[in-house]
RONU-846968 format. One line per 4 residues: their letters; for each residue x, y, z of N, C-alpha, C. Coordinates in steps of 0.02 Angstrom, whole numbers, plus 50000, padded with zeros to 5 digits. Layout:
// RONU-846968
a = X:Y:Z:X:Y:Z:X:Y:Z ~ ... $
END
This chain:
// RONU-846968
xxxx = 50042:49941:50000:50000:50000:50000:50044:50062:50000 ~ 50027:50112:49960:50065:50173:49953:50044:50222:50008 ~ 50093:50251:50042:50079:50301:50093:50068:50369:50058 ~ 50007:50396:50062:49990:50458:50029:49998:50519:50074 $
xxxx = 50019:50509:50136:50026:50565:50182:50082:50612:50159 ~ 50071:50677:50166:50124:50725:50150:50186:50711:50192 ~ 50243:50731:50167:50306:50720:50203:50320:50775:50254 ~ 50287:50832:50246:50298:50888:50291:50272:50873:50361 $
xxxx = 50306:50899:50410:50284:50892:50479:50242:50950:50503 ~ 50221:50994:50458:50181:51052:50479:50131:51071:50424 ~ 50077:51103:50447:50025:51125:50401:50000:51194:50423 ~ 49993:51239:50375:49965:51306:50389:49890:51305:50377 $
xxxx = 49853:51331:50425:49781:51338:50416:49766:51412:50415 ~ 49751:51438:50356:49737:51509:50346:49663:51520:50362 ~ 49649:51542:50423:49580:51547:50446:49540:51600:50410 ~ 49570:51658:50398:49537:51712:50362:49589:51762:50341 $
xxxx = 49569:51808:50297:49615:51858:50272:49598:51928:50297 ~ 49548:51934:50339:49534:51998:50372:49588:52011:50423 ~ 49599:52077:50436:49652:52095:50484:49633:52160:50517 ~ 49659:52170:50577:49648:52232:50614:49696:52287:50590 $
xxxx = 49745:52268:50550:49792:52316:50522:49778:52325:50448 ~ 49809:52373:50418:49802:52385:50346:49870:52399:50316 ~ 49917:52355:50330:49986:52364:50306:49987:52361:50229 ~ 50013:52414:50199:50013:52418:50125:50057:52365:50094 $
xxxx = 50105:52338:50131:50151:52289:50104:50131:52218:50123 ~ 50070:52208:50148:50048:52142:50171:50053:52090:50116 ~ 50088:52036:50131:50096:51983:50082:50035:51937:50079 ~ 49985:51950:50120:49922:51912:50118:49865:51955:50091 $
xxxx = 49882:52016:50071:49834:52064:50044:49776:52078:50093 ~ 49792:52076:50157:49741:52088:50208:49722:52161:50213 ~ 49755:52204:50175:49739:52275:50174:49677:52290:50131 ~ 49655:52242:50092:49596:52253:50050:49534:52265:50093 $
xxxx = 49489:52308:50071:49429:52322:50110:49386:52260:50117 ~ 49383:52220:50066:49347:52156:50069:49397:52101:50056 ~ 49395:52051:50099:49442:51995:50092:49433:51961:50024 ~ 49488:51941:49995:49487:51908:49929:49465:51835:49934 $
xxxx = 49464:51807:49994:49446:51738:50005:49402:51735:50067 ~ 49347:51697:50065:49304:51694:50125:49340:51656:50181 ~ 49319:51670:50243:49349:51635:50300:49335:51560:50295 ~ 49380:51520:50324:49367:51449:50329:49309:51439:50378 $
xxxx = 49271:51387:50366:49217:51370:50411:49240:51315:50458 ~ 49201:51303:50510:49216:51246:50554:49217:51181:50514 ~ 49172:51177:50465:49170:51117:50423:49233:51110:50382 ~ 49259:51166:50355:49322:51164:50317:49379:51138:50360 $
xxxx = 49386:51166:50419:49440:51144:50464:49430:51071:50483 ~ 49368:51053:50501:49353:50984:50519:49369:50936:50463 ~ 49352:50954:50401:49365:50911:50344:49440:50902:50333 ~ 49479:50957:50340:49551:50952:50333:49580:50904:50386 $
xxxx = 49559:50914:50449:49585:50872:50503:49564:50800:50494 ~ 49503:50788:50470:49479:50720:50458:49522:50687:50403 ~ 49533:50722:50348:49573:50693:50295:49645:50679:50318 ~ 49673:50725:50356:49741:50714:50382:49742:50652:50427 $
xxxx = 49691:50645:50469:49687:50586:50513:49681:50522:50473 ~ 49641:50523:50420:49634:50464:50378:49700:50444:50346 ~ 49742:50493:50331:49808:50480:50303:49860:50462:50356 ~ 49838:50465:50420:49883:50454:50477:49940:50505:50476 $
xxxx = 49921:50567:50459:49967:50624:50455:49948:50673:50510 ~ 49990:50682:50559:49976:50726:50616:50030:50779:50620 ~ 50027:50828:50575:50078:50881:50575:50066:50931:50631 ~ 50118:50970:50646:50108:51030:50687:50062:51076:50647 $
xxxx = 50019:51113:50682:49971:51156:50649:49988:51229:50664 ~ 49988:51269:50611:49999:51341:50617:49934:51376:50599 ~ 49905:51413:50646:49844:51451:50635:49865:51522:50617 ~ 49845:51542:50557:49871:51604:50529:49813:51641:50494 $
xxxx = 49824:51702:50475:49774:51741:50439:49810:51786:50389 ~ 49781:51841:50379:49754:51898:50413:49769:51894:50489 ~ 49719:51912:50526:49723:51909:50599:49676:51854:50622 ~ 49702:51793:50637:49660:51735:50650:49613:51743:50709 $
xxxx = 49631:51785:50758:49587:51794:50816:49522:51829:50798 ~ 49518:51858:50739:49456:51891:50717:49404:51842:50691 ~ 49424:51779:50681:49376:51729:50657:49320:51721:50708 ~ 49257:51722:50686:49202:51717:50734:49199:51651:50772 $
xxxx = 49231:51599:50747:49231:51534:50781:49302:51514:50801 ~ 49342:51564:50818:49412:51554:50833:49423:51502:50888 ~ 49388:51509:50944:49398:51462:51000:49379:51391:50980 ~ 49325:51383:50944:49303:51316:50923:49356:51284:50877 $
xxxx = 49385:51324:50833:49437:51298:50789:49499:51278:50830 ~ 49517:51319:50878:49575:51302:50921:49562:51236:50959 ~ 49501:51226:50983:49484:51164:51018:49490:51104:50972 ~ 49465:51111:50910:49470:51056:50862:49543:51040:50847 $
xxxx = 49584:51091:50837:49654:51080:50821:49691:51048:50880 ~ 49675:51068:50941:49707:51038:51000:49688:50964:51005 ~ 49624:50948:50995:49602:50878:50997:49639:50836:50944 ~ 49646:50864:50884:49682:50829:50830:49755:50818:50850 $
xxxx = 49789:50870:50874:49859:50864:50893:49868:50814:50950 ~ 49823:50815:50998:49827:50768:51054:49817:50696:51030 ~ 49772:50686:50982:49762:50619:50955:49826:50594:50922 ~ 49858:50635:50882:49921:50616:50850:49974:50598:50901 $
xxxx = 49976:50636:50956:50025:50621:51009:50010:50554:51042 ~ 49945:50542:51058:49927:50479:51089:49942:50420:51044 ~ 49932:50428:50979:49945:50374:50932:50019:50369:50914 ~ 50059:50418:50935:50129:50417:50918:50142:50430:50844 $
xxxx = 50097:50469:50813:50102:50480:50741:50122:50552:50723 ~ 50147:50589:50772:50170:50657:50758:50241:50657:50733 ~ 50275:50712:50744:50343:50720:50720:50389:50739:50779 ~ 50397:50693:50828:50437:50710:50887:50509:50725:50871 $
xxxx = 50536:50695:50819:50606:50705:50802:50620:50777:50779 ~ 50569:50813:50760:50577:50882:50738:50551:50931:50790 ~ 50533:50906:50849:50506:50949:50901:50435:50972:50886 ~ 50399:50935:50843:50333:50957:50822:50277:50916:50853 $
xxxx = 50292:50869:50896:50241:50826:50925:50187:50867:50960 ~ 50127:50866:50934:50070:50897:50966:50069:50973:50964 ~ 50112:51004:50923:50116:51077:50923:50059:51108:50883 ~ 50025:51155:50913:49977:51199:50879:50000:51269:50896 $
xxxx = 50010:51310:50844:50038:51376:50855:49995:51429:50821 ~ 49988:51485:50855:49950:51543:50830:49997:51598:50810 ~ 49987:51625:50750:50022:51685:50729:49972:51742:50729 ~ 49980:51788:50776:49934:51844:50785:49975:51908:50792 $
xxxx = 49949:51963:50763:49985:52026:50772:49977:52055:50842 ~ 49926:52033:50878:49912:52053:50946:49913:52129:50956 ~ 49890:52167:50907:49890:52240:50912:49826:52267:50944 ~ 49775:52225:50951:49714:52248:50983:49705:52210:51049 $
xxxx = 49665:52239:51092:49650:52207:51156:49616:52139:51143 ~ 49570:52138:51094:49536:52076:51077:49586:52021:51057 ~ 49634:52038:51015:49683:51988:50992:49727:51965:51050 ~ 49748:52011:51093:49789:51992:51151:49751:51946:51198 $
xxxx = 49687:51963:51211:49646:51921:51254:49634:51853:51224 ~ 49620:51851:51159:49608:51786:51125:49671:51743:51127 ~ 49729:51773:51114:49792:51735:51114:49806:51708:51184 ~ 49796:51749:51235:49808:51725:51304:49758:51670:51323 $
xxxx = 49696:51678:51301:49644:51628:51317:49660:51560:51287 ~ 49677:51558:51222:49689:51493:51191:49756:51463:51213 ~ 49803:51506:51232:49866:51481:51260:49851:51443:51325 ~ 49810:51473:51367:49794:51442:51432:49745:51383:51425 $
xxxx = 49694:51392:51385:49640:51342:51381:49658:51282:51339 ~ 49693:51293:51283:49706:51239:51235:49780:51224:51225 ~ 49823:51254:51265:49895:51243:51258:49919:51259:51187 ~ 49896:51317:51162:49916:51340:51096:49979:51382:51105 $
xxxx = 50030:51367:51068:50091:51408:51068:50075:51473:51031 ~ 50096:51529:51058:50081:51594:51027:50146:51626:51002 ~ 50147:51640:50938:50203:51674:50908:50203:51747:50931 ~ 50258:51769:50959:50262:51837:50984:50287:51886:50931 $
xxxx = 50323:51860:50881:50352:51904:50831:50369:51863:50770 ~ 50356:51890:50711:50380:51858:50650:50437:51900:50622 ~ 50487:51866:50598:50547:51899:50573:50558:51875:50502 ~ 50568:51923:50456:50578:51906:50386:50651:51912:50369 $
xxxx = 50678:51858:50342:50748:51857:50319:50748:51876:50246 ~ 50769:51934:50229:50767:51959:50161:50821:51930:50117 ~ 50814:51944:50052:50865:51927:50005:50856:51862:49968 ~ 50808:51822:49987:50798:51758:49953:50725:51752:49932 $
xxxx = 50714:51716:49879:50646:51699:49859:50643:51623:49856 ~ 50597:51589:49889:50546:51620:49931:50576:51648:49995 ~ 50545:51701:50019:50566:51733:50081:50554:51686:50139 ~ 50601:51683:50186:50592:51641:50245:50564:51684:50301 $
xxxx = 50512:51660:50333:50483:51693:50390:50486:51645:50448 ~ 50508:51668:50505:50509:51624:50562:50481:51662:50622 ~ 50473:51628:50677:50439:51657:50735:50483:51653:50797 ~ 50466:51695:50844:50491:51687:50912:50430:51686:50957 $
xxxx = 50435:51651:51011:50378:51645:51056:50389:51587:51103 ~ 50334:51552:51119:50339:51499:51169:50338:51429:51138 ~ 50362:51422:51077:50370:51356:51047:50427:51320:51083 ~ 50434:51254:51073:50489:51218:51105:50556:51252:51091 $
xxxx = 50601:51248:51139:50665:51281:51134:50702:51260:51070 ~ 50727:51309:51035:50766:51297:50975:50724:51283:50913 ~ 50658:51288:50920:50614:51273:50864:50593:51336:50827 ~ 50597:51336:50762:50572:51390:50721:50522:51361:50672 $
xxxx = 50464:51392:50668:50412:51369:50621:50423:51408:50556 ~ 50469:51385:50515:50485:51420:50453:50428:51414:50402 ~ 50417:51469:50367:50370:51469:50311:50411:51489:50250 ~ 50403:51453:50197:50434:51473:50134:50381:51513:50096 $
xxxx = 50383:51578:50103:50330:51621:50080:50340:51641:50007 ~ 50292:51626:49965:50297:51645:49894:50257:51707:49878 ~ 50214:51729:49924:50175:51791:49914:50211:51847:49950 ~ 50260:51877:49917:50304:51925:49950:50294:51994:49919 $
xxxx = 50286:52044:49961:50282:52112:49935:50352:52141:49930 ~ 50362:52191:49885:50429:52220:49878:50456:52249:49943 ~ 50413:52274:49987:50435:52303:50050:50467:52251:50095 ~ 50450:52188:50086:50479:52135:50128:50554:52127:50117 $
xx = 50579:52151:50062:50651:52144:50048:50691:52204:50071 ~ 50657:52257:50097:50690:52321:50113:50738:52319:50169 $
END
């Protein structure tokens, strides 16, 4: 039988493209008055997690946006992702060799009181790692973005970003 599971130990879940900021150089185009893509639904997230489970693929999950804490069902999505990550840990099907076992991480700009409260709440309630800062390493395409925060020591959740604005190279 062929193993169809992706080889990556991580998956990005782009919850929505709305944002509390309007950065002109946003590589997600979250500065648009109307989002170019509708928010994910609970069903969308559930279907992704179900398919990953069927493939016996339990990657670390990165919750990203726009500003993911603005999603109207943010807490419910965090609970679903935590349950999924815990299942992978119990089954021993995560990526412990890469420090990714059971990791669910939130990337939030935390510029509003709502975002700060939501990040603190899901950190405490669902053991969600919260990215405190994203840092862009310029000069290469795709641009590498990594985080600092409360992820396991020495771990960086790198993104190979292909949607890069010219300001990101400045």
